[in-house]
PLY file of the C-alpha trace (Angstrom):
ply
format ascii 1.0
element vertex 441
property float x
property float y
property float z
element edge 440
property int vertex1
property int vertex2
end_header
23.27 19.33 57.98
26.79 20.60 56.93
27.31 16.67 56.20
24.06 17.03 53.78
25.22 20.38 52.55
29.11 19.18 51.21
27.47 16.18 49.28
25.60 18.36 47.49
28.43 20.88 46.82
30.78 18.27 46.17
27.94 16.23 43.74
27.34 19.94 42.17
31.26 20.15 41.34
31.01 16.89 40.01
28.35 17.40 37.78
29.31 20.82 36.30
33.21 19.65 35.86
31.94 16.88 33.21
32.40 19.06 30.19
31.77 15.94 27.90
28.44 15.57 29.54
27.47 18.76 28.87
28.41 18.95 25.16
26.70 15.89 24.86
23.36 17.30 26.18
23.87 20.36 24.04
24.73 18.71 20.90
21.53 16.32 21.60
18.82 19.08 22.47
20.31 20.97 19.15
19.64 18.44 16.98
16.64 17.30 18.63
15.40 21.00 18.38
16.34 20.45 14.37
14.37 17.70 14.09
11.46 19.20 15.06
11.79 22.10 12.45
12.25 19.73 10.16
9.19 18.07 10.46
7.76 21.29 10.86
8.71 22.41 7.42
7.68 18.91 6.50
4.28 19.80 7.47
4.17 23.24 6.35
5.11 21.73 2.46
2.85 18.60 3.04
-0.08 21.12 3.48
0.92 22.81 0.56
1.01 19.94 -1.66
-2.38 18.79 -0.66
-3.91 22.29 -1.05
-2.26 22.77 -4.82
-3.90 19.17 -5.53
-7.06 20.06 -4.17
-7.45 23.61 -6.41
-6.03 21.87 -9.14
-8.52 19.08 -9.34
-11.90 21.50 -8.65
-10.53 23.23 -11.65
-10.67 20.15 -13.88
-11.72 16.91 -12.52
-9.84 14.85 -15.17
-6.53 16.47 -14.57
-5.44 13.33 -11.99
-6.16 10.43 -14.55
-2.91 12.25 -16.30
-1.44 13.56 -13.42
-1.23 11.41 -10.68
-0.20 8.40 -12.43
2.60 10.08 -14.43
4.21 11.78 -10.82
3.81 8.54 -9.10
5.85 6.79 -12.39
8.36 9.62 -11.65
9.08 9.43 -8.04
9.10 5.86 -8.14
12.12 5.90 -10.61
13.79 8.79 -8.58
13.18 6.65 -5.39
14.53 3.47 -7.07
17.36 5.30 -8.73
19.02 7.35 -5.94
17.28 6.83 -2.69
16.53 3.50 -2.57
16.16 3.46 1.29
13.39 6.27 1.09
11.06 3.42 0.20
8.44 3.23 1.76
6.93 4.31 5.44
10.53 5.00 7.15
9.63 3.34 10.40
10.53 -0.34 8.73
13.97 1.41 7.87
14.47 2.89 11.58
13.77 -0.86 13.08
16.03 -2.22 10.79
18.45 0.81 11.72
18.22 -0.41 15.06
18.32 -4.10 14.54
21.39 -5.25 16.24
21.98 -7.92 13.37
22.87 -4.49 10.87
26.07 -3.91 11.14
27.39 -0.36 11.93
28.92 0.45 8.62
25.22 -0.23 6.84
23.24 1.93 8.98
23.47 5.05 6.29
21.13 2.28 3.87
18.10 3.31 6.45
18.89 6.19 7.93
21.00 8.98 7.16
20.93 12.67 6.34
20.39 12.36 2.97
17.84 10.21 3.11
16.15 12.23 5.07
16.01 15.25 2.74
15.30 13.14 -0.04
12.04 11.62 2.10
10.94 15.00 2.93
10.72 15.88 -0.93
9.66 12.90 -2.32
6.73 12.27 -0.01
5.69 15.74 -0.46
5.57 14.75 -4.04
3.30 11.85 -3.74
1.08 13.68 -1.56
0.99 16.41 -4.37
0.02 13.28 -7.21
-2.83 13.02 -4.76
-1.95 9.43 -3.21
-3.73 8.27 -0.53
-0.50 8.47 1.78
0.53 10.11 5.17
3.34 12.25 6.74
3.80 10.85 10.13
5.89 7.13 8.89
7.94 9.82 7.19
8.59 12.38 10.02
10.26 9.14 11.75
13.03 8.25 9.47
13.30 12.31 8.91
13.76 13.00 12.54
15.68 10.01 13.11
18.34 10.62 10.43
18.69 13.93 11.91
19.24 13.05 15.18
21.36 10.08 14.08
23.91 12.82 12.51
24.35 14.00 16.08
26.85 11.33 16.29
29.65 13.17 14.22
29.51 16.25 16.75
29.33 14.36 20.22
32.60 14.15 21.88
34.70 10.70 22.47
33.60 8.24 25.67
29.84 9.14 25.72
27.44 6.89 27.25
24.78 8.19 24.09
24.83 5.47 21.66
23.71 5.34 17.92
20.55 3.52 18.65
19.56 5.94 21.54
19.30 8.75 18.87
18.18 7.20 16.55
15.07 5.98 18.66
15.00 9.29 20.24
14.51 10.94 16.76
12.30 8.43 15.57
9.94 9.12 18.25
10.62 13.17 18.06
9.41 12.58 14.14
5.69 11.26 16.01
5.47 13.94 18.36
6.05 16.38 16.05
3.98 14.90 13.32
1.14 14.73 15.71
1.50 17.64 17.74
1.56 15.07 20.60
4.86 14.85 22.62
3.25 12.08 25.23
2.47 10.01 21.87
6.14 10.60 20.97
7.45 9.26 24.25
5.08 6.62 24.32
6.34 5.52 20.66
9.92 5.54 21.85
9.07 3.11 24.03
6.37 0.85 22.32
8.14 0.27 19.03
11.75 1.62 18.54
13.57 1.07 21.98
15.37 -1.92 21.45
17.91 -1.19 25.07
16.59 -0.98 28.13
18.60 2.22 28.55
16.73 4.14 25.79
13.17 3.76 27.45
15.00 5.71 30.74
17.39 8.10 29.76
16.26 11.71 30.93
17.94 13.32 27.95
16.94 11.08 25.04
12.73 12.06 26.92
13.77 15.69 26.83
14.86 15.31 23.07
11.41 14.26 22.11
9.56 16.38 24.14
11.73 19.62 22.86
10.88 18.31 19.22
7.49 18.28 19.94
7.26 21.95 21.63
9.23 23.01 18.73
6.12 22.16 16.88
3.65 22.83 18.91
5.12 26.84 19.16
4.93 26.80 15.05
1.76 25.09 14.44
0.13 26.08 17.62
-1.00 24.51 21.08
-4.56 23.51 19.71
-5.06 19.30 19.25
-5.01 18.74 15.45
-8.95 17.98 14.96
-9.71 19.73 17.89
-11.90 19.24 21.02
-14.46 17.00 20.70
-18.05 17.62 22.67
-19.15 14.59 25.06
-20.41 15.16 28.27
-19.96 11.69 29.61
-19.58 8.12 28.42
-22.82 5.86 29.03
-23.89 2.25 28.59
-25.46 2.81 25.67
-22.34 2.98 23.97
-21.06 -0.35 25.24
-22.51 -2.51 21.78
-22.10 0.15 19.22
-18.06 0.27 20.47
-17.81 -3.54 20.84
-18.61 -3.34 17.43
-16.19 -0.62 16.38
-13.94 -2.12 17.83
-13.93 -5.69 16.85
-14.71 -4.27 13.31
-11.45 -1.98 13.71
-9.21 -4.85 15.03
-10.24 -7.16 12.17
-9.89 -5.05 9.40
-7.08 -3.46 10.07
-5.27 -6.83 10.74
-6.28 -7.73 7.30
-4.92 -4.77 5.91
-1.71 -5.11 7.89
-1.54 -8.51 6.05
-2.04 -7.06 2.44
0.41 -4.67 2.99
3.39 -6.84 4.25
2.23 -9.22 1.39
2.48 -6.78 -0.94
5.37 -4.39 0.23
7.36 -7.18 1.14
7.61 -8.44 -2.11
6.09 -12.12 -0.92
3.39 -12.18 -3.61
3.63 -14.75 -6.39
0.37 -13.80 -8.44
0.39 -11.78 -11.90
0.80 -7.95 -10.27
3.76 -8.83 -8.08
5.70 -10.38 -10.96
5.15 -7.38 -12.54
5.86 -5.03 -10.21
9.56 -6.76 -9.91
10.16 -6.49 -13.51
8.94 -3.49 -14.55
8.07 -1.36 -10.89
7.88 2.42 -12.72
5.16 0.81 -15.25
3.73 -0.92 -12.19
3.80 2.70 -9.93
2.00 4.26 -13.36
-0.38 1.90 -12.91
-1.41 1.80 -9.08
-1.35 6.19 -9.82
-3.98 5.98 -12.59
-5.81 3.09 -9.98
-5.63 5.69 -7.06
-7.22 8.32 -9.40
-10.21 6.53 -10.68
-11.15 5.40 -6.97
-10.28 9.23 -6.10
-13.00 10.42 -8.87
-15.45 7.48 -7.81
-15.20 8.77 -4.20
-15.70 12.55 -5.23
-12.50 13.39 -4.09
-12.77 11.81 -0.64
-9.54 8.86 -1.13
-7.14 11.85 -2.55
-4.61 12.46 -0.19
-4.09 11.77 3.74
-7.45 12.07 4.84
-7.07 14.74 7.54
-10.01 17.15 6.38
-12.36 13.83 5.37
-11.41 13.12 8.97
-11.74 16.27 10.58
-15.32 16.98 8.88
-16.81 13.42 10.16
-15.91 14.38 13.60
-17.60 17.92 13.35
-20.66 15.67 11.97
-20.25 16.68 8.42
-21.03 13.26 6.84
-20.63 13.74 3.29
-18.71 10.34 2.75
-20.47 7.46 0.83
-21.25 3.42 2.21
-17.94 3.02 0.16
-15.72 5.16 1.73
-14.36 2.62 3.96
-13.07 0.07 1.13
-12.47 2.85 -1.51
-9.79 4.48 1.05
-8.26 1.46 1.99
-7.97 0.14 -1.71
-6.26 3.69 -2.56
-3.88 3.77 0.68
-2.67 -0.26 -0.10
-2.20 0.96 -3.83
-0.28 4.13 -2.91
1.62 2.18 -0.50
2.37 -0.79 -3.19
3.53 1.69 -5.97
6.87 1.85 -4.19
6.16 6.21 -3.55
7.52 7.52 -0.18
4.73 7.60 2.34
2.96 6.64 5.41
-0.58 5.25 5.97
-1.06 6.63 10.09
-2.92 8.91 8.59
-4.63 7.09 6.32
-5.27 4.99 8.69
-7.10 7.47 10.98
-9.35 8.03 8.08
-10.63 4.59 7.34
-11.00 4.23 11.30
-13.12 7.04 11.68
-15.44 6.11 8.41
-15.61 2.81 10.17
-17.11 4.78 13.14
-19.06 6.72 11.49
-20.80 3.70 9.39
-21.46 1.62 12.23
-22.82 5.01 14.33
-24.97 5.34 11.24
-25.99 1.36 11.17
-26.74 1.49 14.67
-27.99 4.71 14.81
-26.52 5.59 18.08
-26.72 9.47 18.68
-22.88 9.07 19.72
-21.03 8.77 16.31
-18.22 11.00 17.83
-17.56 8.78 20.35
-17.67 6.00 17.87
-15.63 7.57 15.27
-13.01 8.00 17.69
-12.93 4.65 18.37
-12.57 3.86 15.27
-9.76 5.73 14.82
-7.75 4.57 17.74
-8.33 0.78 17.09
-7.63 0.56 13.38
-4.64 2.27 13.97
-3.82 0.14 17.33
-4.58 -2.89 14.68
-2.72 -1.61 11.95
0.84 -0.99 13.80
0.44 -2.66 16.65
0.96 0.35 18.89
-2.00 0.75 21.33
-0.53 2.51 23.88
0.53 5.05 20.99
-2.47 5.04 19.28
-4.68 5.87 22.09
-2.53 8.61 23.39
-2.26 10.04 19.98
-6.41 10.32 19.23
-7.04 11.18 22.46
-4.22 14.09 22.53
-5.22 14.74 18.46
-9.03 15.43 19.77
-8.33 16.40 23.68
-11.00 12.95 24.14
-10.27 13.00 27.80
-13.66 11.56 28.46
-12.90 8.57 26.34
-9.75 7.75 28.10
-10.72 4.15 29.18
-12.78 3.40 26.45
-9.93 4.54 23.86
-7.43 2.27 25.64
-9.61 -0.55 25.80
-10.32 -0.28 22.28
-6.88 -0.41 20.69
-5.83 -3.81 23.63
-9.01 -5.73 21.91
-8.05 -4.49 18.43
-4.35 -4.61 18.84
-5.49 -8.44 20.07
-7.08 -9.12 17.27
-5.29 -8.14 14.83
-2.36 -9.90 16.44
-4.59 -13.11 15.51
-4.57 -12.28 11.82
-1.62 -10.67 10.46
1.90 -10.13 11.63
3.78 -6.92 13.05
3.30 -4.84 9.61
6.45 -2.62 10.76
8.61 -5.43 12.24
8.06 -8.30 9.42
9.18 -5.32 6.91
11.75 -4.19 8.79
13.04 -7.85 9.23
12.62 -8.16 5.50
14.59 -5.06 4.59
17.35 -5.90 6.85
17.27 -9.85 5.66
17.94 -8.43 1.88
20.80 -5.80 2.91
22.55 -8.58 4.67
22.12 -10.87 1.73
23.43 -8.21 -0.24
26.65 -7.85 1.06
27.50 -11.35 1.66
0 1
1 2
2 3
3 4
4 5
5 6
6 7
7 8
8 9
9 10
10 11
11 12
12 13
13 14
14 15
15 16
16 17
17 18
18 19
19 20
20 21
21 22
22 23
23 24
24 25
25 26
26 27
27 28
28 29
29 30
30 31
31 32
32 33
33 34
34 35
35 36
36 37
37 38
38 39
39 40
40 41
41 42
42 43
43 44
44 45
45 46
46 47
47 48
48 49
49 50
50 51
51 52
52 53
53 54
54 55
55 56
56 57
57 58
58 59
59 60
60 61
61 62
62 63
63 64
64 65
65 66
66 67
67 68
68 69
69 70
70 71
71 72
72 73
73 74
74 75
75 76
76 77
77 78
78 79
79 80
80 81
81 82
82 83
83 84
84 85
85 86
86 87
87 88
88 89
89 90
90 91
91 92
92 93
93 94
94 95
95 96
96 97
97 98
98 99
99 100
100 101
101 102
102 103
103 104
104 105
105 106
106 107
107 108
108 109
109 110
110 111
111 112
112 113
113 114
114 115
115 116
116 117
117 118
118 119
119 120
120 121
121 122
122 123
123 124
124 125
125 126
126 127
127 128
128 129
129 130
130 131
131 132
132 133
133 134
134 135
135 136
136 137
137 138
138 139
139 140
140 141
141 142
142 143
143 144
144 145
145 146
146 147
147 148
148 149
149 150
150 151
151 152
152 153
153 154
154 155
155 156
156 157
157 158
158 159
159 160
160 161
161 162
162 163
163 164
164 165
165 166
166 167
167 168
168 169
169 170
170 171
171 172
172 173
173 174
174 175
175 176
176 177
177 178
178 179
179 180
180 181
181 182
182 183
183 184
184 185
185 186
186 187
187 188
188 189
189 190
190 191
191 192
192 193
193 194
194 195
195 196
196 197
197 198
198 199
199 200
200 201
201 202
202 203
203 204
204 205
205 206
206 207
207 208
208 209
209 210
210 211
211 212
212 213
213 214
214 215
215 216
216 217
217 218
218 219
219 220
220 221
221 222
222 223
223 224
224 225
225 226
226 227
227 228
228 229
229 230
230 231
231 232
232 233
233 234
234 235
235 236
236 237
237 238
238 239
239 240
240 241
241 242
242 243
243 244
244 245
245 246
246 247
247 248
248 249
249 250
250 251
251 252
252 253
253 254
254 255
255 256
256 257
257 258
258 259
259 260
260 261
261 262
262 263
263 264
264 265
265 266
266 267
267 268
268 269
269 270
270 271
271 272
272 273
273 274
274 275
275 276
276 277
277 278
278 279
279 280
280 281
281 282
282 283
283 284
284 285
285 286
286 287
287 288
288 289
289 290
290 291
291 292
292 293
293 294
294 295
295 296
296 297
297 298
298 299
299 300
300 301
301 302
302 303
303 304
304 305
305 306
306 307
307 308
308 309
309 310
310 311
311 312
312 313
313 314
314 315
315 316
316 317
317 318
318 319
319 320
320 321
321 322
322 323
323 324
324 325
325 326
326 327
327 328
328 329
329 330
330 331
331 332
332 333
333 334
334 335
335 336
336 337
337 338
338 339
339 340
340 341
341 342
342 343
343 344
344 345
345 346
346 347
347 348
348 349
349 350
350 351
351 352
352 353
353 354
354 355
355 356
356 357
357 358
358 359
359 360
360 361
361 362
362 363
363 364
364 365
365 366
366 367
367 368
368 369
369 370
370 371
371 372
372 373
373 374
374 375
375 376
376 377
377 378
378 379
379 380
380 381
381 382
382 383
383 384
384 385
385 386
386 387
387 388
388 389
389 390
390 391
391 392
392 393
393 394
394 395
395 396
396 397
397 398
398 399
399 400
400 401
401 402
402 403
403 404
404 405
405 406
406 407
407 408
408 409
409 410
410 411
411 412
412 413
413 414
414 415
415 416
416 417
417 418
418 419
419 420
420 421
421 422
422 423
423 424
424 425
425 426
426 427
427 428
428 429
429 430
430 431
431 432
432 433
433 434
434 435
435 436
436 437
437 438
438 439
439 440
């Protein structure tokens, strides 16, 4: 007994005497809290921007035809002139910074405190323009930049490296953006962790959870889309659920392939050449096209899509039969324009619309379950992160009854997507990293 007590005292003394370890912990957790606050503030600004656009459009239906292309062109001009690393989703930039082939002195081109602030403002501007984009991907780059800045305050000879900080920051962004701490941890494991120690570090996982808890304390502990009511899953869901799974996998794969070709600058068509030669004019054209699509859809394709997704889950279907196609087109053009913005929220909206359409076509009474499956399946097909996708959807709708169904849906949809398209984020990260290394040689 005394020997055990002596070991405990010795271990406790050794732990308390290592001041560097405690300073590192306080610094990382402090910056994790700051990352959570940053994403929470970003969420508030995004909602404000969406509300302002919605109110303005209701007062003047024609206003988006002027406002959307003008603001889109202005944002792209600012981005390309001063903040080129802030363009796009933000997840490819974090992956490029985590790439071992990226020199340390070039990581600031993808992740930095300066880019985090620019990303926050420019993405909010894109939502104010009514573009079909989301804040979740940008939240990854914002939080990664904030937590990466912590390296300047860490003591020497600390075991915490820059890769771990960026991976934890990116995952913290997901946790805070979706109010899903578990989803953030899984995103770090599935997408961002490039070294084994980053997957098992208790401190970095604590940082992810802390950022999520900060967001929860500000926005509330409720699921984003509320609680869906599904008493039990029966065999009647089998065939409609399989149809949703296969359709979301195929459409998600085609959509990811389209984004890789267009955003990666791999196309040689007239529009791709126009984008290369006159990026600001091209952005204005994309903004005008998004505005026209929004008017045709009676406003359903403007913004991130959260409001439409919530309405579908609540059984208030007011979307047209062309909603999925129109939302995909608006999201593609918004991303192709070069305005900073993500595809997570629009992907959830597209998947929700797909599940709702199949429920109508098959006459299945469990439309809510099919909508949830469509959300998870399409998100998994686009992001190629199946486990993260089913956890995020499960946490956002509190759909614990559908755990096994959501898991199976995302796995199958991811497999179908894999046959059609390369990984969206990995491919864009590879293209960005290669261009950056080529420009410095």
